[in-house]
C-alpha positions as CSV (number, residue, x, y, z in Angstrom):
1,M,22.7,-138.5,132.6
2,N,26.4,-138.6,133.7
3,K,27.9,-136.4,136.4
4,K,29.7,-134.1,133.9
5,T,26.4,-133.4,132.1
6,L,24.7,-132.8,135.5
7,Y,27.4,-130.4,136.7
8,A,27.3,-128.5,133.4
9,L,23.5,-128.1,133.6
10,V,23.8,-126.9,137.2
11,A,26.4,-124.4,136.3
12,V,24.3,-123.1,133.5
13,V,21.3,-122.7,135.8
14,V,23.5,-120.9,138.4
15,V,24.8,-118.5,135.7
16,L,21.3,-117.8,134.5
17,L,20.0,-117.1,138.0
18,A,22.9,-114.8,138.7
19,G,22.3,-112.9,135.5
20,M,18.6,-112.5,136.3
21,A,19.5,-111.3,139.8
22,Y,21.9,-108.8,138.5
23,L,19.4,-107.6,135.9
24,I,16.7,-107.1,138.5
25,F,19.2,-105.3,140.8
26,S,20.3,-103.0,137.9
27,L,16.6,-102.2,137.0
28,N,15.8,-101.4,140.6
29,K,18.9,-99.2,141.0
30,S,18.1,-97.4,137.7
31,N,14.5,-96.8,138.8
32,E,15.7,-95.4,142.2
33,E,18.2,-93.1,140.5
34,N,15.5,-91.9,138.1
35,K,13.1,-91.2,141.0
36,Q,15.8,-89.2,142.8
37,M,16.6,-87.2,139.6
38,L,12.8,-86.4,139.2
39,E,12.6,-85.3,142.9
40,L,15.6,-83.0,142.4
41,A,14.2,-81.6,139.2
42,E,10.9,-80.9,141.0
43,M,12.7,-79.1,143.8
44,D,14.7,-77.0,141.3
45,K,11.4,-76.1,139.5
46,R,9.8,-75.0,142.8
47,E,12.8,-72.8,143.6
48,M,12.6,-71.2,140.2
49,E,8.8,-70.5,140.7
50,N,9.5,-68.9,144.1
51,E,12.1,-66.6,142.6
52,Y,9.8,-65.6,139.7
53,E,7.1,-64.8,142.3
54,H,9.5,-62.8,144.3
55,F,10.6,-60.8,141.3
56,A,6.9,-60.0,140.4
57,Q,6.3,-58.8,144.0
58,Q,9.4,-56.6,143.9
59,Y,8.2,-55.0,140.7
60,N,4.9,-54.3,142.4
61,E,6.6,-52.7,145.4
62,M,8.8,-50.5,143.2
63,K,5.8,-49.2,141.3
64,T,4.4,-47.7,144.5
65,Q,7.6,-45.6,144.8
66,V,7.8,-44.3,141.2
67,T,6.1,-41.2,139.7
68,N,8.0,-41.1,136.4
69,D,5.6,-42.3,133.7
70,S,8.3,-43.8,131.5
71,L,9.9,-45.7,134.3
72,M,6.5,-46.9,135.5
73,A,5.7,-48.2,132.0
74,Q,9.0,-50.1,132.0
75,L,8.3,-51.7,135.4
76,E,4.8,-52.7,134.3
77,R,6.2,-54.4,131.1
78,E,8.9,-56.3,133.0
79,Q,6.4,-57.3,135.7
80,Q,4.1,-58.7,133.0
81,R,7.0,-60.5,131.3
82,T,7.9,-62.0,134.7
83,Q,4.3,-63.2,135.2
84,E,4.2,-64.7,131.7
85,L,7.5,-66.7,132.3
86,L,6.1,-67.8,135.7
87,E,3.0,-69.2,134.0
88,E,5.2,-71.0,131.4
89,L,7.2,-72.5,134.2
90,R,4.1,-73.8,136.0
91,R,2.9,-75.5,132.8
92,T,6.3,-77.1,132.2
93,K,7.0,-80.6,133.4
94,S,9.9,-81.1,135.7
95,N,11.6,-83.6,133.4
96,D,11.5,-81.3,130.4
97,A,15.2,-80.5,130.6
98,A,15.3,-78.3,127.5
99,E,12.4,-76.0,128.6
100,I,13.7,-75.8,132.2
101,T,17.1,-74.8,131.0
102,R,15.6,-72.1,128.8
103,L,13.5,-70.7,131.7
104,K,16.6,-70.7,133.9
105,K,18.4,-68.5,131.4
106,E,15.4,-66.2,131.3
107,L,15.4,-66.1,135.1
108,S,19.1,-65.0,135.0
109,T,18.2,-62.3,132.6
110,M,15.3,-61.1,134.7
111,R,17.6,-61.0,137.7
112,E,20.0,-58.6,135.9
113,V,17.1,-56.5,134.7
114,L,15.7,-56.2,138.2
115,K,19.2,-55.2,139.5
116,S,19.3,-52.4,137.0
117,F,15.9,-51.1,138.1
118,V,16.9,-51.1,141.7
119,A,20.1,-49.1,140.8
120,E,18.1,-46.6,138.8
121,I,15.5,-46.1,141.5
122,D,18.3,-45.8,144.1
123,S,19.9,-43.1,141.9
124,L,16.6,-41.2,141.6
125,N,16.2,-41.4,145.4
126,R,19.6,-39.9,146.0
127,L,18.8,-37.2,143.5
128,N,15.5,-36.5,145.3
129,T,17.4,-36.4,148.6
130,Q,19.8,-33.8,147.2
131,L,16.9,-31.8,145.9
132,M,15.1,-32.1,149.2
133,G,18.3,-30.8,150.9
134,E,18.5,-27.9,148.5
135,N,14.8,-27.1,149.0
136,E,15.3,-27.2,152.8
137,D,18.2,-24.7,152.5
138,L,16.1,-22.5,150.4
139,R,13.2,-22.8,152.9
140,Q,15.5,-21.8,155.7
141,Q,16.8,-18.8,153.8
142,Q,13.3,-17.7,153.1
143,A,12.4,-18.2,156.7
144,V,15.3,-15.9,157.7
145,Q,14.3,-13.3,155.2
146,A,10.7,-13.4,156.4
147,Q,11.9,-13.0,160.0
148,Q,14.0,-10.0,159.1
149,I,11.1,-8.4,157.3
150,S,8.8,-9.1,160.2
151,S,11.3,-7.5,162.6
152,L,11.0,-4.2,160.8
153,S,7.2,-4.1,161.4
154,S,7.0,-5.6,164.8
155,E,9.9,-6.1,167.3
156,K,7.7,-8.3,169.4
157,A,6.9,-10.6,166.5
158,S,10.6,-10.8,165.7
159,L,11.5,-11.7,169.2
160,S,8.8,-14.3,169.3
161,D,10.1,-16.0,166.1
162,K,13.7,-16.0,167.4
163,V,12.6,-17.6,170.7
164,A,10.7,-20.3,168.8
165,I,13.8,-21.1,166.6
166,A,16.2,-21.1,169.5
167,S,14.0,-23.5,171.5
168,Q,13.9,-26.1,168.8
169,L,15.7,-29.3,169.7
170,D,18.7,-30.4,167.7
171,A,20.1,-34.0,167.2
172,T,23.9,-34.1,166.9
173,G,26.5,-36.8,166.5
174,I,24.1,-38.9,164.6
175,R,25.5,-42.4,163.9
176,V,23.7,-45.2,162.1
177,L,24.9,-48.8,162.2
178,G,23.7,-52.2,160.9
179,L,24.4,-54.9,163.4
180,N,24.7,-58.7,162.7
181,K,23.4,-61.4,165.0
182,R,26.5,-61.0,167.2
183,G,26.0,-57.3,167.6
184,K,28.9,-56.4,165.4
185,D,29.0,-53.9,162.5
186,A,27.6,-55.5,159.3
187,K,28.4,-54.3,155.8
188,K,26.1,-56.6,153.7
189,T,22.3,-56.6,153.8
190,K,22.1,-60.4,154.4
191,D,24.0,-60.0,157.6
192,V,22.0,-57.0,159.0
193,K,19.7,-58.2,161.8
194,K,19.3,-54.9,163.6
195,F,19.7,-51.1,163.0
196,Q,21.2,-49.0,165.7
197,V,20.8,-45.2,165.7
198,S,22.7,-43.2,168.2
199,F,22.7,-39.4,168.7
200,S,22.5,-36.7,171.3
201,I,19.8,-34.1,171.9
202,A,22.0,-30.9,172.2
203,R,22.0,-28.7,175.2
204,N,19.4,-25.9,174.9
205,V,18.4,-23.9,177.9
206,T,15.6,-22.2,176.0
207,A,13.8,-25.4,175.1
208,A,10.9,-26.6,177.3
209,S,12.0,-29.4,179.8
210,G,10.0,-32.5,180.5
211,N,9.0,-35.7,178.6
212,K,9.9,-35.7,174.9
213,T,8.8,-38.3,172.3
214,I,11.4,-39.0,169.7
215,Y,10.4,-40.5,166.4
216,V,13.0,-42.1,164.0
217,R,12.2,-43.0,160.4
218,I,14.5,-45.4,158.5
219,L,13.9,-45.1,154.8
220,K,14.9,-48.0,152.4
221,P,16.7,-47.2,149.1
222,T,13.3,-47.4,147.4
223,G,12.0,-44.6,149.7
224,E,9.7,-46.9,151.8
225,V,9.8,-46.6,155.6
226,L,10.9,-49.6,157.7
227,N,7.7,-49.6,159.6
228,G,7.4,-49.9,163.3
229,G,3.6,-50.0,163.3
230,G,2.7,-46.4,164.0
231,S,2.6,-42.8,162.8
232,F,2.8,-39.2,164.1
233,D,1.8,-35.7,163.1
234,Y,4.2,-33.6,161.0
235,E,3.3,-30.4,159.1
236,N,-0.4,-31.2,158.8
237,R,0.0,-34.8,157.7
238,R,0.7,-38.2,159.2
239,L,4.1,-39.9,158.8
240,E,5.0,-43.5,159.5
241,Y,7.8,-44.1,161.9
242,S,10.2,-47.0,162.4
243,I,11.1,-46.4,166.1
244,R,9.5,-44.4,168.9
245,K,11.2,-43.6,172.2
246,D,10.2,-41.4,175.2
247,I,13.0,-39.5,177.0
248,E,13.2,-37.1,179.9
249,Y,14.9,-33.8,178.8
250,N,16.1,-31.1,181.2
251,G,17.9,-28.7,178.8
252,E,21.2,-30.5,179.1
253,E,22.8,-32.7,176.4
254,T,21.0,-36.0,176.4
255,P,22.3,-39.2,174.7
256,V,19.8,-41.4,172.9
257,T,20.2,-44.9,171.4
258,V,17.4,-46.8,169.6
259,Y,17.2,-50.1,167.8
260,W,15.1,-51.6,165.0
261,D,14.9,-55.4,164.5
262,V,15.0,-56.4,160.9
263,T,11.7,-58.2,160.0
264,E,11.9,-58.0,156.2
265,M,14.3,-58.6,153.4
266,L,16.7,-55.7,152.9
267,V,18.0,-54.6,149.5
268,A,21.5,-53.2,148.9
269,G,21.9,-49.4,148.8
270,Q,21.6,-46.3,151.0
271,Y,19.2,-46.2,154.0
272,R,18.4,-42.7,155.2
273,V,17.5,-41.9,158.8
274,Q,15.3,-38.9,159.9
275,I,14.8,-37.9,163.5
276,F,11.7,-35.9,164.7
277,A,10.7,-34.3,168.0
278,D,8.1,-31.7,169.0
279,G,6.7,-31.8,165.4
280,K,10.1,-30.9,164.0
281,N,12.7,-32.7,161.9
282,I,15.8,-32.3,164.2
283,G,18.4,-34.3,162.3
284,G,19.2,-37.1,159.9
285,G,21.9,-39.5,158.7
286,A,22.5,-42.4,156.3
287,I,24.2,-45.7,155.9
288,S,24.9,-47.9,152.8
289,F,25.0,-51.7,152.6
290,E,26.4,-54.0,150.0
291,K,24.4,-56.9,148.7
């Protein structure tokens, strides 16, 4: 074998070895890329499952606040549909791109449907709040009329009623804020880390002095109470409160500020505040947050 033939044979071997090395490298790279794509697809699927589960839970929470039979039936249907889609997703393989894409579109639709329910329930809560205000006005008018009638039959009873009304505490200058992690005013629910409720117990020389327990209820747009872990007596029933604070009251104007740390996910909408003392509702306020 001459040198030229030997050199040619060596060159061929080198080329073949280089080709095999490149082929092996390409296959390994392709396998690694496929592995990464499968891992990303699995993560995407888990995130979708979590969102479907969250939607089902929200429907369950909303049902506890609804008394309208038609709306309740709609919530139950949508909750069942959400559960069915969740089961379909769990049975779907991560690499089934067509099915995953379809379920993503369904998820987007479910998200919009859920938003519409939240808006509808928020609207109903605002209407209920308005009706409660009108009922309270009517109740006060009826109380005044009953007091006037009572005064005709018994001056002593009339004076007793007037003293009781006059001695009731009154919360004024009520201000409700949502604070972010830096203690600044927050406008969006995702930024709210703490509620701040500030007010003053008005001057009242007829009210009994001493220790007073103030209860503050913060109601979500759905009507649920942001719970602080306790309850108090009000009109022959027990009400949950968000915040409790004991103060010393001497008949003069007394400023009060309380805080509630956010421990749960907040939804956009109006949050109402109710303030109680001595078994009475002494004031209220509200604040609205964007999503």
